[in-house]
N, C-alpha and C positions, 0 to 999 in steps of 0.2 A: 394775348385773348382780348384788347385793349379795342385793338380793330372790330369786331365785332361790336362793340358796344358802341364806338362813339358813328355815329352814322349810317354804320350801313348801305350808307349807297354808292355800291362799288368799291370799298371798300375791300385789301384784304390781307389775309392773315405774311405777318412774314411764312410762318409752314408754309405756308401752299408758293410762298412767293420762294423759297426756297428749293420744294420741292419741283418746279417748272426751270429754276437754272441747272437744277440735278436733273436734271431731261434730257434738260442742253447737250452739256458738259457730254455730260454721259452715250451722248444718241452722236455728234461728235467722235470724243475718244473714243469710242470702242469699249469705256469702259463697262465691267461685271459680264462682256461679250466671250463664250471664248472664240479662244484665240483659229484659223478656220489656219491650218497645216500645206507647206506650201509645198511645191514638185522639191522633191527631194531633199527636205528643210523636215527634220521632222519636233514636233516640241520635246522637254525632256517630258515634261509628267500634264499630261488636262492638272488646270485647277479644280477645285473640287469648286460643290455649292455652294459650302462655307464660307470659301474664302471671297468668294463672287458678292457675293450677301453681305460679309465682312466691311467689301474692299467700297459698297454702292453705301451703306453707313457714315463708311470717317466720310468718305467722301461729301451725302448731305449736310453731317457735320459741317464742312467746312465750308460747303453753300448758308446755311442756312448761318453760321459765326457773318459769313460778309457781305445779306440783308444785312443783318440784323447790326454790321458796322461796324462787330468786336474785332476783325482782320483776326490773324492765327499766335 
């Protein structure tokens, strides 16, 4: 929240930057999307929506750590 009180002229919070990074990474990798079956190949079981949410939340946590410079 410090970024909000420090001027406010274009400053962005780490959470906002991490969310943009999450959107970029998820879009590129297809994280959180259901796997599309290919011709002749069946997925063993479709991932549940809860698993997608868990995957995206874990990815967001990693993005936030990266933005804050804490690493993993």
